[in-house]
C-alpha positions in Angstrom: 15.3 49.3 133.4 12.0 50.6 132.2 8.9 51.3 134.3 6.2 48.7 134.3 4.8 47.9 130.9 1.7 46.0 129.8 3.6 44.0 127.2 7.0 42.5 127.0 9.6 44.6 125.1 9.9 48.3 124.4 8.6 50.3 121.5 8.3 54.1 121.5 4.9 55.6 121.3 3.6 56.0 117.8 3.4 59.3 116.0 -0.2 60.4 115.9 0.4 62.0 112.5 0.9 58.6 110.7 -1.0 58.5 107.5 -1.6 55.8 104.9 1.0 53.2 104.0 -1.6 50.4 104.1 0.1 48.5 101.2 3.6 48.9 102.7 2.4 47.8 106.2 0.9 44.6 104.6 4.2 43.9 102.8 6.3 44.3 105.9 3.9 42.2 108.0 4.0 39.4 105.4 7.8 39.7 105.1 8.3 39.4 108.9 6.3 36.2 108.9 8.6 34.6 106.3 12.0 36.2 106.7 14.3 36.8 109.8 15.8 40.0 108.5 13.6 42.7 106.8 15.2 46.0 105.9 13.1 49.0 104.9 15.2 51.2 102.6 14.5 54.7 101.2 15.8 58.2 101.1 16.1 60.4 104.1 12.7 61.9 105.2 10.6 59.3 103.3 9.2 57.9 106.6 11.2 54.7 107.2 11.2 55.2 111.0 7.5 55.8 111.3 6.6 52.9 109.1 8.9 50.5 111.0 7.5 51.7 114.3 3.9 51.2 113.1 4.8 47.8 111.7 6.5 46.7 115.0 3.4 47.7 117.0 1.1 45.8 114.6 3.1 42.5 114.8 4.5 42.7 118.4 2.0 40.1 119.7 3.5 37.5 117.3 6.7 37.5 119.4 6.4 36.0 122.9 9.5 37.8 124.1 8.5 41.1 122.8 9.4 43.8 120.3 12.4 46.0 121.1 13.5 49.3 119.6 17.1 50.5 119.1 17.7 54.0 117.7 21.2 54.1 116.2 21.2 57.8 115.3 23.1 58.9 118.4 26.2 56.7 117.5 29.0 58.4 115.7 30.9 55.2 115.2 30.6 51.5 115.8 32.5 51.2 119.1 29.4 51.3 121.2 27.0 49.6 118.8 26.7 46.4 120.7 26.4 48.3 124.1 23.5 50.4 122.7 21.7 47.3 121.3 22.3 45.4 124.6 20.8 48.3 126.6 17.8 48.5 124.3 16.9 44.9 125.1 17.4 45.4 128.8 20.7 43.6 128.9 22.6 45.5 131.6 25.7 43.4 130.9 28.0 43.0 133.9 30.2 40.4 132.3 33.7 40.9 130.8 34.8 39.5 127.5 33.6 40.3 123.9 30.5 42.5 124.0 28.6 40.5 121.4 28.9 37.2 123.3 26.7 38.3 126.1 24.1 39.8 123.7 24.0 36.5 121.7 23.6 34.6 125.0 20.8 37.0 126.0 18.8 36.4 122.8 19.7 32.8 122.2 16.5 31.2 123.5 14.1 34.1 122.9 11.5 34.7 120.2 11.6 38.4 119.8 11.6 41.2 117.2 14.6 43.6 117.3 14.1 46.9 115.4 17.3 48.6 114.4 16.5 52.1 113.2 18.8 54.3 111.1 21.6 51.8 110.2 22.9 53.6 107.1 25.9 55.3 108.8 26.9 52.0 110.4 25.8 49.6 107.7 28.8 47.3 107.7 29.1 46.9 111.5 25.3 46.5 111.7 25.5 43.8 109.1 28.2 41.9 111.0 26.3 42.2 114.3 22.9 41.1 112.7 24.6 38.1 111.1 26.1 37.0 114.5 22.8 37.5 116.3 20.7 35.6 113.7 23.2 32.7 113.8 23.1 32.6 117.7 19.4 33.2 118.2 17.1 31.0 116.1 14.0 32.8 117.4 15.2 36.3 116.6 13.7 38.4 113.8 15.3 41.8 112.9 13.5 44.7 111.3 16.0 47.4 110.1 15.7 50.8 108.5 18.5 52.1 106.3 19.1 54.2 103.3 20.8 51.2 101.8 20.5 47.4 102.3 22.7 45.7 104.9 23.8 43.0 102.6 23.2 40.1 105.0 22.3 36.7 103.5 18.6 36.1 103.6 17.8 39.8 103.9 14.3 40.8 102.5 14.4 44.4 101.3 11.3 46.6 101.3 12.0 49.7 99.2 9.9 52.6 100.5 8.8 55.3 98.1 7.3 58.6 99.0 3.5 58.9 99.3 1.8 59.2 95.9 2.0 62.9 95.3 -1.5 63.3 93.8 -3.0 60.8 96.2 -5.2 61.4 99.2 -2.5 60.2 101.7 0.0 63.0 100.9 -2.8 65.6 101.1 -4.0 64.1 104.4 -0.5 64.3 105.9 -0.3 68.0 104.9 -3.7 68.7 106.3 -2.8 67.1 109.7 0.6 68.7 109.9 -0.8 72.2 109.0 -4.0 71.8 111.1 -6.1 72.9 108.2 -8.6 71.1 106.0 -7.5 71.9 102.4 -9.5 71.0 99.3 -7.9 68.4 97.0 -7.8 70.9 94.1 -5.9 74.0 94.8 -2.5 75.1 96.3 -2.3 72.3 98.8 -2.6 69.6 96.1 0.1 71.4 94.0 2.4 71.5 97.0 2.1 67.7 97.4 2.9 67.2 93.8 5.9 69.7 93.8 7.3 68.0 96.9 6.8 64.5 95.3 4.9 63.2 98.4 8.1 63.1 100.6 6.7 63.2 104.2 9.5 65.3 105.8 9.3 67.8 103.0 5.5 68.0 103.4 5.9 68.6 107.2 8.3 71.5 106.5 5.9 72.9 104.1 3.0 72.5 106.6 5.0 74.6 109.1 5.2 77.4 106.6 1.6 77.1 105.7 0.7 77.8 109.3 2.8 81.0 109.1 2.1 82.2 105.5 -0.8 80.3 104.0 -0.9 77.6 101.3 -0.9 80.0 98.3 2.3 81.7 99.4 4.0 78.4 100.1 3.0 77.0 96.7 4.4 80.1 95.0 7.7 80.0 96.9 8.2 76.3 96.3 7.5 76.9 92.6 10.3 79.5 92.6 12.7 77.2 94.5 12.1 74.0 92.7 12.1 75.5 89.3 15.6 76.8 89.7 18.7 74.8 88.6 19.8 72.2 91.2 23.0 74.1 92.0 21.0 77.1 93.2 18.7 75.1 95.6 20.8 75.2 98.7 21.8 71.7 97.7 24.3 71.3 100.6 23.7 67.7 101.8 26.3 65.3 100.5 25.2 61.7 100.3 27.2 58.7 99.1 24.1 56.8 97.9 23.8 56.7 94.1 20.1 55.9 94.2 16.9 58.1 94.0 18.9 61.2 92.9 15.9 63.2 91.9 14.2 62.7 95.2 17.3 63.7 97.1 17.3 66.9 95.1 13.7 67.5 96.0 14.2 66.9 99.7 17.3 69.0 99.8 15.6 71.7 98.0 12.7 71.6 100.5 15.1 71.7 103.4 17.1 74.5 101.8 13.9 76.5 101.2 12.9 76.0 104.9 16.4 77.2 105.8 16.1 80.2 103.5 12.8 81.2 105.2 14.4 81.1 108.7 15.6 84.3 110.2 19.4 84.8 110.2 19.6 84.0 114.0 17.5 80.9 113.5 19.8 79.6 110.7 22.8 80.2 112.9 21.2 78.3 115.8 20.1 75.5 113.4 23.8 75.1 112.5 25.1 75.2 116.0 22.4 72.8 117.4 23.6 70.1 115.0 26.4 69.3 117.5 23.8 67.7 119.8 23.3 64.0 119.1 20.7 63.5 121.7 17.8 65.5 123.2 18.8 68.9 124.5 17.1 71.5 126.8 17.2 75.2 126.7 20.0 75.5 129.3 22.3 73.3 127.2 21.4 75.1 124.0 22.3 78.4 125.7 25.6 77.1 127.0 26.7 75.5 123.7 25.2 77.8 121.1 25.5 81.3 122.5 28.0 83.6 121.0 28.0 86.6 118.7 24.5 87.6 117.9 23.0 84.6 119.7 22.8 85.8 123.2 20.8 84.6 126.3 18.2 87.2 125.3 18.0 86.3 121.6 18.6 82.5 121.5 15.2 81.4 123.1 13.3 83.3 120.5 15.4 81.8 117.7 14.7 78.3 119.2 11.0 79.0 119.2 11.2 80.0 115.6 12.9 76.7 114.7 10.1 74.9 116.6 7.5 76.8 114.6 9.2 75.8 111.4 9.3 72.1 112.4 13.1 72.1 112.2 13.2 71.3 116.0 10.7 69.2 117.7 8.6 70.8 120.5 9.8 70.2 124.0 8.7 67.0 125.7 7.4 66.8 129.2 11.0 67.2 130.6 11.6 70.3 128.4 13.9 68.5 126.0 14.0 69.2 122.2 15.1 66.9 119.4 16.2 67.5 115.8 15.6 64.9 113.1 18.9 63.3 111.8 18.3 64.6 108.3 17.9 68.2 109.5 20.8 67.8 111.9 23.0 66.7 109.1 21.9 69.8 107.0 22.8 72.1 109.9 26.1 70.4 110.4 26.9 71.2 106.7 26.2 74.8 107.3 28.2 74.8 110.5 31.2 73.5 108.6 30.7 76.3 106.0 30.8 78.9 108.7 34.1 77.5 110.0 32.6 76.9 113.5 32.5 73.1 113.7 35.5 72.7 115.9 34.7 75.7 118.2 31.1 74.6 118.8 32.2 71.0 119.4 34.7 72.2 121.9 32.0 74.3 123.7 29.7 71.2 123.6 32.4 69.1 125.2 33.2 71.8 127.8 29.6 72.1 128.7 29.1 68.4 129.3 32.4 68.1 131.1 31.1 70.8 133.4 27.8 69.0 133.9 29.7 65.8 134.7 31.8 67.6 137.3 28.8 69.2 138.9 27.0 65.8 139.1 30.1 64.3 140.8 30.5 67.3 143.2 26.9 67.2 144.2 26.5 63.5 144.4 26.3 63.7 148.2 23.2 65.6 149.1 19.7 66.6 148.3 20.4 66.8 144.5 21.8 63.3 144.1 18.8 61.8 142.5 18.4 64.8 140.2 22.0 64.6 139.0 21.8 60.8 138.6 18.8 61.2 136.3 20.4 64.1 134.5 23.5 62.0 133.8 21.3 59.3 132.4 19.2 61.7 130.3 22.3 63.4 128.8 24.1 60.1 128.2 24.3 60.4 124.4 25.9 63.8 124.6 28.2 62.9 127.5 29.5 60.1 125.3 29.8 62.5 122.3 31.7 65.0 124.5 34.0 62.2 125.8 34.8 61.1 122.3 35.7 64.6 121.3 37.9 65.1 124.4 39.7 61.8 123.8 40.8 63.2 120.5 41.5 66.8 121.5 42.2 66.9 125.3 42.8 63.5 127.0 43.3 65.1 130.4 39.9 66.7 130.2 38.5 63.3 129.0 39.9 61.7 132.1 38.2 64.3 134.2 34.8 63.8 132.5 34.7 60.1 132.5 36.0 59.8 136.0 33.1 62.1 137.1 30.3 60.0 135.5 31.6 56.5 135.3 30.3 55.5 138.8 26.8 56.7 137.8 27.1 54.8 134.5 28.1 51.6 136.4 25.2 52.0 138.8 22.9 52.3 135.8 24.3 49.1 134.3 26.4 50.8 131.6 29.5 48.9 132.6 31.0 48.3 129.2 30.8 52.0 128.3 32.2 53.0 131.7 35.1 50.6 131.4 35.7 51.5 127.7 35.8 55.2 128.4 37.9 54.9 131.6 40.5 52.6 130.0 40.9 54.8 127.0 41.2 58.0 129.0 43.7 56.4 131.4 45.8 55.2 128.5 45.8 58.5 126.6 46.1 60.9 129.5 49.5 61.3 131.1 48.3 63.5 133.9 48.7 62.6 137.6 46.5 63.7 140.4 42.9 63.7 141.5 41.3 63.0 138.1 43.5 60.0 137.6 42.9 58.6 141.1 39.2 59.1 140.8 39.2 57.3 137.4 41.2 54.4 138.7 38.7 54.1 141.6 35.7 54.1 139.2 37.5 51.5 136.9 38.1 49.3 139.9 34.4 49.4 140.9 33.4 48.6 137.3 35.8 45.6 137.2 34.5 44.3 140.5 30.9 44.5 139.2 31.9 42.6 136.1 33.5 39.9 138.2 37.0 40.7 136.9 38.7 40.3 140.3 42.3 39.8 139.0 42.4 43.1 137.0 40.4 44.8 139.8 43.1 43.9 142.3 45.8 45.5 140.0 43.7 48.6 139.5 43.0 48.8 143.2 46.7 48.9 144.0 47.3 51.5 141.3 44.4 53.6 142.8 46.0 53.4 146.3 49.4 54.5 144.9 47.9 57.4 143.0 45.9 58.5 146.0 49.1 58.5 148.2 51.1 60.3 145.5 48.4 63.0 144.9 47.8 63.7 148.6 51.5 63.7 149.3 52.1 66.3 146.5 49.1 68.3 147.8 50.6 68.2 151.4 54.0 69.3 150.0 52.4 72.2 148.1 50.5 73.2 151.2 53.7 73.3 153.3 55.4 75.4 150.6 52.5 77.8 150.7 52.7 78.0 154.5 56.5 78.8 154.5 56.8 82.4 155.8 58.8 85.1 154.1 59.7 85.7 150.5 63.1 84.2 150.8 62.3 81.3 153.1 62.7 77.7 151.9 61.3 74.6 153.3 63.7 72.2 155.1 65.0 70.0 152.3 65.6 67.2 154.8 62.1 67.3 156.2 59.5 65.1 154.7 56.1 66.5 153.9 53.4 65.2 156.2 50.9 63.2 154.2 47.3 64.5 154.6 45.2 61.5 153.6 41.7 62.5 152.5 38.9 61.5 150.1 41.2 59.8 147.6 42.6 57.5 150.3 39.1 56.8 151.6 37.9 55.8 148.1 41.0 53.7 147.5 40.2 51.9 150.8 36.6 51.5 149.9 37.6 49.9 146.6 40.0 47.5 148.3 37.3 46.6 150.8 34.6 46.0 148.1 37.0 43.7 146.3 37.8 41.8 149.6 34.1 41.5 150.4 33.1 40.1 147.0 36.0 37.5 147.1 35.0 36.3 150.6 37.5 38.1 152.8 35.5 40.2 155.2 38.4 40.5 157.7 40.6 42.1 155.1 37.8 44.5 154.1 37.2 45.5 157.7 40.9 46.1 158.5 41.5 48.3 155.5 38.5 50.5 155.9 38.5 50.7 159.7 42.2 51.8 159.6 41.6 54.5 157.0 38.5 55.8 158.7 40.5 56.3 161.9 43.4 57.9 160.1 41.6 60.4 157.9 40.3 63.4 159.8 36.8 64.6 159.3 33.2 64.1 160.3 31.2 61.0 159.4 29.1 62.9 156.8 31.9 65.0 155.3 32.1 63.2 152.0 30.7 60.4 149.8 34.0 58.6 150.1 33.7 58.4 153.9 30.2 57.1 153.6 31.3 54.5 151.1 34.0 53.3 153.5 31.4 53.2 156.3 29.2 51.0 154.1 32.0 48.6 153.4 32.7 48.4 157.1 29.1 47.5 157.8 29.1 44.6 155.4 32.5 43.5 156.7 31.2 43.3 160.2 28.2 41.4 158.9 30.5 38.9 157.2 32.5 38.5 160.4 29.4 37.6 162.3 29.4 40.7 164.4 25.8 41.3 163.7 24.8 43.6 166.6 27.8 45.9 165.9 27.0 45.8 162.1 23.4 46.8 162.8 24.4 49.6 165.1 26.8 51.0 162.5 24.2 50.6 159.8 21.6 52.5 161.7 24.0 55.3 162.3 24.9 55.4 158.6 21.3 55.3 157.5 20.5 58.3 159.8 23.3 60.2 158.1 22.0 59.3 154.7 18.4 60.4 155.6 19.8 63.7 156.9 21.7 64.2 153.6 18.8 62.9 151.5 21.4 60.4 150.0 19.7 57.6 148.0 22.3 55.2 146.8 23.9 54.2 150.1 20.5 54.2 151.8 19.3 51.6 149.2 22.3 49.4 149.7 21.9 49.6 153.5 18.4 48.1 153.1 20.1 45.1 151.5 22.3 44.8 154.6 19.3 45.1 157.0 17.6 42.3 155.0 20.7 40.2 155.3 21.1 40.7 159.0 17.4 40.0 159.5 17.9 36.6 157.8 21.0 35.9 159.9 19.0 36.7 163.1 16.1 34.5 162.2 13.7 37.4 161.4 12.5 36.6 157.9 9.5 39.0 158.0 11.7 42.0 158.8 14.2 40.8 156.2 11.4 40.8 153.6 10.4 44.3 154.5 13.9 45.6 154.0 14.3 43.7 150.8 11.2 45.4 149.4 12.6 48.8 150.5 15.8 48.0 148.6 13.8 47.0 145.5 11.9 50.3 145.6 15.2 52.2 145.7 16.9 50.2 143.0 14.0 50.5 140.7 14.0 54.3 141.3 17.7 54.3 140.4 17.3 52.0 137.4 19.9 49.5 138.7 19.1 46.1 137.3 21.9 44.4 139.3 20.5 45.8 142.5 17.0 44.6 141.5 18.4 41.1 141.0 20.2 41.1 144.3 17.1 42.5 146.1 14.9 39.8 144.6 17.3 37.1 145.8 17.2 38.3 149.4 13.4 38.7 149.2 13.0 35.2 147.9 15.3 33.9 150.6 13.3 35.7 153.3 10.0 34.3 151.9 11.4 30.8 151.8 12.7 31.2 155.4 9.2 32.3 156.5 7.6 29.2 154.9 6.0 31.0 152.0 7.3 28.5 149.4 5.0 29.6 146.5 5.7 33.3 146.8 9.4 32.4 147.2 9.4 30.5 143.9 7.6 33.3 142.1 10.1 35.9 143.4 13.0 33.6 142.7 11.9 33.1 139.1 11.6 36.9 138.6 15.0 37.3 140.1 16.5 34.8 137.6 15.0 36.9 134.8 16.7 40.0 136.1 20.0 38.1 136.6 19.8 37.1 132.9 19.4 40.7 132.0 22.8 41.4 133.6 24.4 38.7 131.4 25.8 36.7 134.3 24.8 33.9 136.6 23.5 34.6 140.1 26.0 36.0 142.5 26.2 38.2 145.5 27.9 38.2 148.9 29.0 34.7 149.9 26.8 34.7 153.1 23.6 35.4 151.1 24.4 32.8 148.5 24.6 30.1 151.2 21.4 31.2 152.8 19.6 31.4 149.5 20.6 27.8 148.6 19.6 26.6 152.1 16.1 28.1 152.2 15.4 27.4 148.5 15.9 23.7 149.2 13.5 24.1 152.1 10.9 25.8 149.9 11.2 23.1 147.3 10.7 20.4 149.9 7.7 22.2 151.4 5.6 22.7 148.3 7.1 19.9 146.2 9.6 20.1 143.4 7.1 20.1 140.5 5.0 22.9 142.0 8.1 25.0 142.8 9.5 24.5 139.2 6.1 25.4 137.6 5.8 28.7 139.5 9.5 29.5 139.0 9.3 29.0 135.3 6.1 30.9 134.9 7.7 33.9 136.6 10.9 33.5 134.6 9.1 33.5 131.3 6.6 36.2 132.3 7.1 40.0 132.2 9.9 40.8 134.6 8.2 44.1 135.5 5.0 42.3 136.4 7.0 39.9 138.6 8.7 42.9 140.3 5.4 44.5 141.0 4.1 41.3 142.5 7.2 41.1 144.7 6.7 44.7 145.9 3.0 44.2 146.6 3.6 41.0 148.5 1.4 39.0 146.2 2.1 36.1 143.9 0.6 34.8 140.6 -0.3 31.4 142.1 
């Protein structure tokens, strides 16, 4: 879920260095008015992404439901293509079934522009997906960028050439990139001609101009480009059989930039190619150090690559990026050095370690930091998981079990389920990693509404927890047996030592019972386990999760006073630990009990606190649930117009999850009751008008109104 925006949709900020392309912008604008699929084609580095982004910004106001951007470069295969596109249009799909079905349903009634950037490595899967979406969504228009056409019926192709080499636009791009006002006649003009107006090549040259001056760069390019093609560091292999001369020019320019880098910079360039998403210095040090690249020398080499425009400068969060064309060049060099496997293994090990630290430190003051870190490094965590699924399934099980709960909280249910199911299938290991993965899979299935499979996984989780903790107890008793020749009594059974695994298995069973309307079963299972497992109330996240389930079970049983007392105790613990997730869910419970006790004003206050927390966590399902309870509280307080506004916004968020409204059975009944009251109070036509206006407006604006306590009426 994004922060509040002034327009519907999501487009990245434009590059301030955009130059020219007036004719091409006009052609794309006209094509988008007449065709539902427009594909901008051209060689790597020619500026397809920038042009598509500028075009999308220019035409966004034509589309009532917005313009949405999907960057496909992080994908290494098509398995997560639909999930990435769904995420880019704010579909946090919580439904089971075929992934494309929910996406088609999400777009079916919308009039929006979907931009798919960098389709070439997934051209056939993209073509199939685009064809399905266009058939299901009559109001959808797709703008794609690719080195080759997608081949979908009705596709309008805009072939993008480099900037005119002797024209003013190429020179202006070079001037802006170099930060120097060159005359048209002279070395700068010759550089533009030699590099055939290819924007990426001009940017690389501009970086060297800043370091050496235009005359030196002109002379070096002359030497490089006048040599036979085989001597031009021509390492990039492309399957396209089009624009061969320009591929040669671009490869020569990249090879020349590579040649000018210091040896350590070239080595770092190659090793950095393993990152598919943004990376920070700490990750670069962990993955790329080795040999001459040390913690002392690597930062300087990274600075050199930034100065050469090979690596983008760090953003506000300190993360760097490398353009896909330059990353591919580095990957070719990495393969030549014979380090591809070793660096990929270090990358996987680093992100496995990050995942384990995030899981270990989930309970405590660093929870929000780790939650955001897992989200920021999502692309490389997926890359690491894919590597480990091929090379070390046991490690893959450990990684995905550590991050899947955070992914599910963020709405990445399909990715969490996909990774967990694959790792559980491929890994034969028993123990803590397997029990944790089963727990995470069970939670994911419950959130998807897959209650039958969730029940089976819950039972497997409980068995694995018992087995693991029994084996750990047996091992502990063996370790405690005195004397070198002593043996444990073969007729004595090891005393089980239930712990966190048992607690989480019980929390999963309780969650499933709650969502299927069985609060007594939920209460019995978690209350029994909480009494049986030794430890303090704040000893683990698993114990807190069990406590949370018990609070909701008591609420469902009508034991409101006891539920509130337990909830206050649990919230105090969370505040002491600076725990965010359970604290946010508790606000939902306080809102629910406020409604049950006839205190709608208090319920509304707790609902808004929940919404603040879920927005901070980026949990769209939590926002939908919070808006439902707030709308119910407003309706119960007699504020029918505001209730209609909040309810319409809630429906928009429910649609973003790909499923109909749902929640705890008790809240559903209250919501229906007080919604009927609100409709009767202000009249059915007025209620429907406000509801539909909120539903079709900007969801972020509706959420802001709900949090401010105002309405659009």
